N, C-alpha and C positions, 0 to 999 in steps of 0.2 A: 342631552334625547336621542342625538346623532350617534353616541357610542352606543347606547342601548340598542338601538334599530341595527346598528351592525354585528354586534354582536347574536342575532336573533339566527343564523345558522350552526354557531356553534352552541348554543343552548338548547336547538334540535337535536343536535347530532350527542350530546350529552344526555339526553333522557330516553333518545333512544337507544344507545349504547348501556346504560348506568341504570337507566329507571324502569327500563322496559320490563323488567323479570319479576320487581316489585308492585306494579302496578297490576300483572298478570295475573299475581295470588290474591290482588282484593278482588280483581273481576272476577275469579274462579269462585270464590269465598260467596260474593252477593247473587251470581250465577243459582249456586246448589241453593240458595234460601227463596228463590225464584219472586222478587218483588210483583205486584199487581200494580202496581205504578210507580213514575219517578216524579219529584218535588222539588225543584231546584229553589234556592233562595241566595241573593247576591246582591251587590250594588255596583252599580259606576260601570267600570269594563267588564268586571267579572259578568254581569249582568248580561252582557253579550257572548261571551262563551258561554253562559248557561244556555242561552238560548239555542246556539249551538249544540250544545249536548240534548238538548229537547230534540231538536229535528233527528240528531241521531238515534237518539230512545224510542219513537215513533216509527220511525222510516225503517232501521236495519233492525230495529228488535221487538217490532208491533208494539209496545208497551206507553199505555198514555201517559204523556209526561206535562208538566205545568211548572209555571215559576208563582211560588208562593208570596206575597208580601209579609215582608216581618212585623210592618205595623200593627196587624192582626192579634198577634201574639204581644208585642211589646205598648204597643198604645189601647189598643182595645181589650187587654187580657183574655184573650181569646184561648182556647184550647182545642185546634182541630184534630179529629181521630185520623192520625196517620199510618194505622197497625196496617200492617201488609203491605206497606210503601217502603221507599227507597229515599232519604230526604238526606239532598248533596247540595252543601254549602261551599260556595264559589267565592275564593277570595284570598288576594294576592299575599295582604298582610296578615290574615288570619286574627286582628285586631279591633273588628268592629264588633262591640257587645250585642247589636240586636240580633246578629247573626249566630252569636251562641247561644242567645236564648230561645231561638227557633232551632235548633238542634236540641236543649235540652227539653224544652218541651216536644221535641218531634221523639225523644228517646221516652220519655215519659208513658207517650201514649200507643209505644208499642213497635215503632219504627226502626229499622235500620238506618243509620247515620253515616255519612260521610263528610267529610273535610279536604276538600283542592285547595291547599294553598302552597306559597312560597316561604311558609315559616314553620318546619315541624316541631318547633316549642313555641306554637302562639296558643291563646287560651283558646281557639276556636280546632285547633286540630285535636287541642287535651279534650275539650267534651264531644270527638266524636269518635263513633267507634270503630272507625275506619275512617285512615288518613290517607293522602296521594300527596307527596312533594314532587312539584312542578321543576323544581330545580333549575332554578332563572339564573340565580345568583342576584346578588345587590343590586337593584335600577336604581340608576342616580335619579333620572329625572321624575318631576313629581307627576307627569302623564305617561300610564303605562303603557310599552309597548312589548316589548322581551316578555313579560310576565302574562300579557295576552294571548300572543302563540302558543307559551308553554301550555297555560291552560287550557286552548284547542286542543294541543295535542294530547294532554294527557286524557283530557274526556276521549279523545278517538281511541286513543289505546283499552282504557276503562270500557267502552258499551262494546268493541271488535271484540275484545275478550272476552264478554259479556255473550256475545253472538255463538260464540265457539263453545261456551258454557267451559272451556278451559283454562281460559285466558288469553290465551295463542291469536295470533292472526293467521290468517291464510296466506299460501304462496303468495299471489298477486300485491297484497296488501301491503305483504313485507316487503317485497321487489320496490314497491314504489316508494315506501319509506324508506328504504336504503338511498333512494336518490332524493330527497328533500331536501338536506341540506345544500345539495350542490344546487340546486332549482332556486332556493331563496339567496344562496349569492348572487347568481347569474340576475334576477329581478333588481337584487339591489342596487347593482351595478348600473343599471339602466339609470339615462340622466335626465329621463322625460319630466318625472316633478318638481325638479328644479326650474325647469323651462316653463312647465306651466305656473308655477308660482308666479313668476314674471307677468304671464298673463293676465292670472287673475287676482295681481295686488290688489285692488281697486274693488274687486267685486263686495256687495252689501251684503248676500247671501248666498247658501247654497242649498240646494237638493241633494239626497241620496236617497239610492233607489237599489233595489234587489228581488230576488226572489230564491226560496228553499235556504238552502247552506248559503248563499249568498249575503241575506237580509243581517244576519248578527253582523257583517262587515260592513253594510251601509250604515248599519247604527253606531257601531264602533269609529266609523268615518266622522261622523257627523258629530261625536262626541269630541273627537281629538282637534278639528277647528275649532268648537267652540272655545276649549278649555287652553289651547297654544294662542288662536290669533283673537279672540272672542266674538267669533264670526257668527250669527246667528244662521243654525243648519238644522234642516228639518230631514228626518229619514222617514222613508214610507218603503213598506212593501209596494212591490212592481202594481200589484194588483190594487191596495188600499188609495196608491197613485190617482188610479184613474176613477174612484169614487168620489172624486170631486177635488183634491188639491192641485191637481194637473190643471185647473185655472188659472193657478198664480203664475205659473211659469210663460217663460217670455224668454228674448235673446238676452236679456240682463240678468237672466240666472240660471248659471251654472248648475247643472244635473249631473251628477257621476253616477252612473248607472255601472253596476256589477253585473256581467252578463259572462257567465260561465259557457263550457261548450256539452252540458248535461240537462234534466230535464227543467232544471232551474230557469236556467239561462234561455233555452227556448222560450220558454214561457214568459219571457221579455222581450220579445221580437214586437208583440202588437203593443207592450206599453213603448219603445223607440219609436214605431209606427206614430202614436198619437202625438208622443214629444215633437217630433219631427212637423207634425203638422201646426203646432205652439211655435216652432221657427224657435225652440230652445235650443240654449249653448249645450251641448252633448258630451262630456268625457266618456267615456264606455272604457273600463276596466276589464280585461280580458283576452282571450286569444286570436279574434276574428276583427278584422273592418268589417261594419257595420251601417247601415244606411242611416244617413241623419247626424254620424258625428260628426262632431268639431273636428277631436283628438282621443289617441285612445294610450292606456295605460298597459302595453302589452305583458302579459302573465302566460303561462304555460297551457297548452290542454291538456287537461288532466283532470280524472275524477271529481264531482264538485266538494265531496267529504275533503281530499288534501288541497284542493283549488283555495280552499278559507285559511289555508295557515297562508299563503303567498299572496294573494288578493291583497289581502290588507297591508302589505309591506310598503307599495307604492306610494299609498293613501299616507301612510302615518310618513312616508316623505315628505308628502305635499303638504301636509300641516305643520311639519319644521319648517320648510323652505317658506312656507306662504307668511307664519310669523315674524321669519327674520325679515322679510321684504317688507314687512307693514312694521319694522322697528321695535318686536316686540319680544320678550324673552321665554324663549319653549320651556326651559329649566325650572321655570319659577313663575306660572301664571298666578296672577295676582288672587288676592282671595281663598289660595288653597294648599293644604298641605298632602304630603305623599298618603299619610295613614288618616283616613275620615272617621270618626270613631260618631255613629250615629246608634239611637235607642229606640 
């Protein structure tokens, strides 16, 4: 897991340098066909990447987006009408039968279909009309890390390419993208995650929270903590946290709050104030010192679309170090396999 985490700057650079033109072709082809809605289907970590894609679709393209439940097709044998939609399946392995069945059903109903995978020879890639290879290379650990950030980056390139209708990015995005591998290396060089793992070694549960582009980060963090350290971890949108779950927070429940420097981060300030009232143990992930925080995992002050690639990095490290501190093996979580085949 440590090796996979460390490779992420290299994976990002490879996808930017070598994969961008292929993704641009897919983006231009889809934009020309003008989908009226975008539907994602995914499982596990890829589900969180898909959620990031849904935010991009609605915020940047103005196209309604949602997450489909594969069980509608595979368990209930229903055939939704996805005509004029783009149905996107996101899966690091491309090997889960239920996602392939969703794409087959979508094509039969007249939808455009796209698979985003780390395996161009997978059944899911073969089932799709279009395919994007995230090119993350072999991932050693069961817990997905570098494939997650590669999926995020691939979806960013896709939707920003669709926004221009030519597949090309605007110049400001291209400039930020060129800095991304270096920024990722700088974030990974920080030792705060290891220090916090010692502090929270005996924690019994976590709460993670964020808004907008940071919400998928909160959800992915909770999954990493559960699958590597077996720690019950609840992820909430900052807004949803105020609608009841806030009541369970107290000094004994660490709250990992992803607070960027854009609109989503600004919307978290009231959430932090309410958590402070609860005397919660708050760890802020972001560029600013904020009232009520116990500690901060520093990440760059950058457009929230790009922050999603960076904010998750110290949280992956935290999950890794917590597992080790608690005497667990994060490379082989009990009961889990690298490829999970659901139907």
